[in-house]
C-alpha positions as CSV (number, residue, x, y, z in Angstrom):
1,X,-45.9,1.1,5.7
2,X,-42.6,2.3,7.2
3,X,-40.5,4.8,8.2
4,X,-42.3,7.5,9.3
5,X,-39.3,10.6,8.5
6,X,-38.0,9.0,5.7
7,X,-37.9,11.4,3.0
8,X,-36.5,14.3,5.4
9,X,-34.5,12.0,6.9
10,X,-32.5,10.9,3.6
11,X,-32.6,14.4,2.3
12,X,-31.3,15.6,5.4
13,X,-28.1,13.4,5.0
14,X,-28.1,14.1,1.4
15,X,-27.3,17.3,2.7
16,X,-24.9,17.3,4.7
17,X,-22.9,14.7,1.9
18,X,-23.2,17.3,-0.6
19,X,-21.5,19.7,1.6
20,X,-18.7,17.4,1.8
21,X,-18.2,16.5,-2.2
22,X,-14.6,17.5,-2.2
23,X,-13.9,14.7,0.2
24,X,-16.4,12.7,-1.5
25,X,-14.4,12.4,-4.7
26,X,-11.6,11.3,-2.5
27,X,-13.1,8.3,-1.1
28,X,-15.2,7.4,-4.7
29,X,-11.7,7.6,-6.2
30,X,-10.3,4.9,-3.9
31,X,-14.0,3.0,-4.6
32,X,-13.7,3.0,-8.8
33,X,-9.8,2.3,-7.9
34,X,-10.7,-1.1,-6.0
35,X,-13.5,-2.0,-8.1
36,X,-11.1,-1.6,-11.2
37,X,-8.7,-3.5,-10.1
38,X,-11.0,-6.6,-8.8
39,X,-13.3,-6.4,-11.7
40,X,-11.6,-5.1,-14.8
41,X,-11.2,-1.5,-16.0
42,X,-14.6,-1.9,-18.6
43,X,-17.8,-0.2,-16.3
44,X,-20.1,-2.8,-18.8
45,X,-18.7,-6.1,-17.6
46,X,-17.6,-4.9,-13.9
47,X,-21.1,-4.2,-11.5
48,X,-18.8,-2.9,-9.1
49,X,-17.5,-0.3,-11.5
50,X,-20.0,0.3,-13.0
51,X,-21.8,1.8,-9.6
52,X,-18.7,3.3,-8.5
53,X,-18.4,5.1,-11.5
54,X,-22.6,6.3,-11.6
55,X,-22.1,7.1,-7.6
56,X,-19.2,9.6,-8.9
57,X,-20.7,11.4,-11.6
58,X,-24.1,11.6,-9.3
59,X,-22.1,14.3,-7.5
60,X,-20.1,15.6,-10.6
61,X,-17.1,14.3,-10.3
62,X,-14.7,15.5,-13.4
63,X,-14.5,12.5,-16.1
64,X,-10.5,12.6,-15.8
65,X,-10.8,11.7,-12.1
66,X,-13.1,9.0,-12.9
67,X,-10.3,7.6,-15.7
68,X,-7.0,8.4,-13.5
69,X,-9.1,6.1,-10.8
70,X,-10.0,3.5,-13.0
71,X,-6.1,3.5,-14.3
72,X,-4.9,2.9,-11.6
73,X,-6.6,-0.3,-10.7
74,X,-5.6,-1.6,-13.9
75,X,-2.2,-1.0,-13.9
76,X,-1.9,2.1,-16.3
77,X,-1.2,4.1,-13.5
78,X,0.9,4.1,-10.4
79,X,-1.4,3.6,-7.7
80,X,-2.0,2.4,-4.3
81,X,-2.9,-1.1,-2.8
82,X,-6.3,-0.7,-1.2
83,X,-7.7,-3.5,1.5
84,X,-11.4,-3.7,2.4
85,X,-12.2,-3.4,6.4
86,X,-15.6,-3.4,7.9
87,X,-15.7,-2.6,11.6
88,X,-18.9,-2.5,13.8
89,X,-20.0,-1.0,17.0
90,X,-22.5,1.3,18.7
91,X,-23.4,4.7,19.0
92,X,-25.6,7.0,21.2
93,X,-28.0,5.0,23.3
94,X,-26.7,1.8,21.9
95,X,-27.8,2.8,18.2
96,X,-26.1,0.2,15.7
97,X,-23.4,1.6,13.7
98,X,-21.2,-0.3,10.9
99,X,-17.9,1.2,8.9
100,X,-16.8,0.4,6.0
101,X,-13.2,1.2,5.0
102,X,-10.7,1.1,2.1
103,X,-6.9,1.5,3.8
104,X,-3.8,1.3,2.8
105,X,-3.1,1.0,6.9
106,X,-5.0,-1.1,8.7
107,X,-3.1,0.0,12.1
108,X,-3.6,3.7,11.6
109,X,-7.7,2.9,10.2
110,X,-8.5,1.3,13.6
111,X,-7.3,3.6,15.9
112,X,-8.4,6.3,14.2
113,X,-12.0,4.8,14.0
114,X,-12.0,3.2,17.6
115,X,-10.9,7.0,18.4
116,X,-13.8,8.3,17.2
117,X,-16.5,6.2,18.6
118,X,-14.2,6.4,22.0
119,X,-14.3,10.0,22.1
120,X,-17.9,10.7,20.9
121,X,-19.9,8.6,22.5
122,X,-19.8,5.2,21.2
123,X,-18.1,2.4,21.4
124,X,-16.1,-0.5,19.0
125,X,-17.6,-4.0,19.4
126,X,-16.7,-7.6,17.7
127,X,-17.1,-8.6,14.2
128,X,-20.6,-9.3,13.3
129,X,-22.1,-8.0,16.5
130,X,-24.6,-5.2,14.8
131,X,-24.4,-6.8,11.4
132,X,-27.2,-9.2,11.7
133,X,-29.5,-5.9,12.4
134,X,-28.7,-4.9,8.5
135,X,-29.8,-6.6,4.9
136,X,-27.1,-5.8,2.0
137,X,-29.4,-4.2,-0.9
138,X,-29.9,-1.5,-3.5
139,X,-32.5,1.5,-2.0
140,X,-33.8,4.2,-4.6
141,X,-35.8,6.4,-2.9
142,X,-38.7,8.0,-4.7
143,X,-40.2,11.7,-3.9
144,X,-43.9,11.6,-2.2
145,X,-46.7,11.7,-5.1
146,X,-45.0,9.4,-6.9
147,X,-47.9,7.3,-8.9
148,X,-47.2,4.1,-6.5
149,X,-49.4,1.8,-8.4
150,X,-47.4,2.3,-11.9
151,X,-44.1,2.4,-9.6
152,X,-44.8,-1.1,-8.2
153,X,-45.1,-2.3,-11.8
154,X,-42.2,-0.9,-13.6
155,X,-40.0,-1.9,-10.3
156,X,-41.7,-6.1,-10.3
157,X,-41.3,-6.3,-13.9
158,X,-37.4,-4.6,-13.7
159,X,-36.3,-7.6,-11.1
160,X,-36.6,-5.3,-7.8
161,X,-37.4,-7.6,-4.4
162,X,-39.9,-5.4,-2.6
163,X,-41.6,-2.2,-2.9
164,X,-42.1,-0.1,0.6
165,X,-44.7,2.9,1.1
166,X,-43.6,5.5,3.8
167,X,-45.9,7.1,6.1
168,X,-44.5,10.4,4.5
169,X,-45.3,9.2,1.1
170,X,-42.4,8.9,0.0
171,X,-41.4,5.1,-1.8
172,X,-38.7,2.9,-1.4
173,X,-37.6,0.1,-3.9
174,X,-35.2,-2.5,-2.4
175,X,-33.2,-4.3,-5.0
176,X,-30.5,-6.9,-4.7
177,X,-27.2,-5.5,-4.7
178,X,-26.2,-6.7,-7.8
179,X,-29.3,-5.6,-9.6
180,X,-29.0,-2.3,-8.5
181,X,-28.4,-0.7,-12.1
182,X,-30.1,-2.4,-13.7
183,X,-33.1,-1.7,-11.9
184,X,-32.3,2.1,-11.7
185,X,-31.7,2.0,-15.5
186,X,-35.1,0.1,-16.4
187,X,-37.2,2.4,-14.0
188,X,-35.5,5.2,-15.4
189,X,-36.5,4.0,-18.8
190,X,-40.3,3.7,-17.8
191,X,-40.2,7.4,-16.9
192,X,-39.2,6.7,-13.3
193,X,-36.2,9.2,-11.3
194,X,-35.3,8.6,-8.0
195,X,-34.4,11.2,-6.0
196,X,-32.0,9.2,-4.2
197,X,-30.4,5.7,-4.6
198,X,-27.5,3.6,-3.3
199,X,-26.5,0.0,-2.7
200,X,-26.7,0.3,1.1
201,X,-26.6,-1.5,4.5
202,X,-30.3,-1.4,5.3
203,X,-31.2,-1.4,8.8
204,X,-34.5,-3.8,9.6
205,X,-35.5,-2.1,12.5
206,X,-35.3,1.9,12.6
207,X,-34.9,4.0,16.1
208,X,-35.7,7.5,16.7
209,X,-33.2,9.6,18.1
210,X,-34.4,13.0,19.4
211,X,-32.8,15.9,21.1
212,X,-29.2,16.2,22.1
213,X,-28.9,12.4,21.7
214,X,-30.0,12.9,18.0
215,X,-26.7,15.9,17.8
216,X,-24.7,13.4,19.8
217,X,-25.4,11.1,17.0
218,X,-24.9,13.3,14.3
219,X,-21.3,14.3,15.4
220,X,-20.1,10.8,15.7
221,X,-21.5,9.9,12.4
222,X,-19.7,13.0,10.8
223,X,-16.8,12.2,12.5
224,X,-16.4,8.4,11.4
225,X,-17.4,10.0,7.7
226,X,-14.4,12.7,8.1
227,X,-11.7,9.7,8.2
228,X,-9.7,9.6,4.9
229,X,-9.6,5.8,5.8
230,X,-13.8,5.7,5.6
231,X,-16.0,5.2,2.8
232,X,-19.4,4.4,4.4
233,X,-21.7,4.2,8.0
234,X,-24.2,2.7,8.4
235,X,-26.5,3.4,11.3
236,X,-30.2,2.0,12.2
237,X,-31.1,5.5,13.7
238,X,-33.2,8.1,12.2
239,X,-31.9,11.6,13.5
240,X,-34.9,13.6,14.7
241,X,-33.7,17.1,14.8
């Protein structure tokens, strides 16, 4: 058993992401472009692109925006050359934070990320300072009340690494990053539709923040996520409001 408030925490985070849907279109378009540039424009032969397109569809991103982002990556349309950068640091009460970026200007990006950390109670660290506390994996979250035994059988059959039962009744299916989409689709075919799913950096151990510390940590996350060059922010904290 794990994650006493996993369901509520994930739903809260998803709700905040939905509020930023317009900005998410831009970030997902970047990811689609980079994925298409690296592995080609056919999602059937490019797992990273397949995942990025699925993410876009998950937030109702218009098809023409998805298609144009792919064409920018394959060179059919003029686009920007992005590079991937990861920054690591510490938030409120020493919380571990990973910030993944896609940028066309490293100098601008590092300055903006450092400023966000410094202004909102955190500080940037060196490469690798917190990454060891996370595992790169696929994560599918199923609602409380899901048939755990049946889900476990289907998940293992589909190639999942683990099935975790949380204290709040929700169930997590953990997959290798490269198998996330195939496991997700296999579970959907078996009648199990995840409420939330992503390829993520999953914290090995989570720490709860409450009260003012939780508010300050949420502010830091919000500011980092609002930066144009930031794609994803990962942390090892559960925020209790």
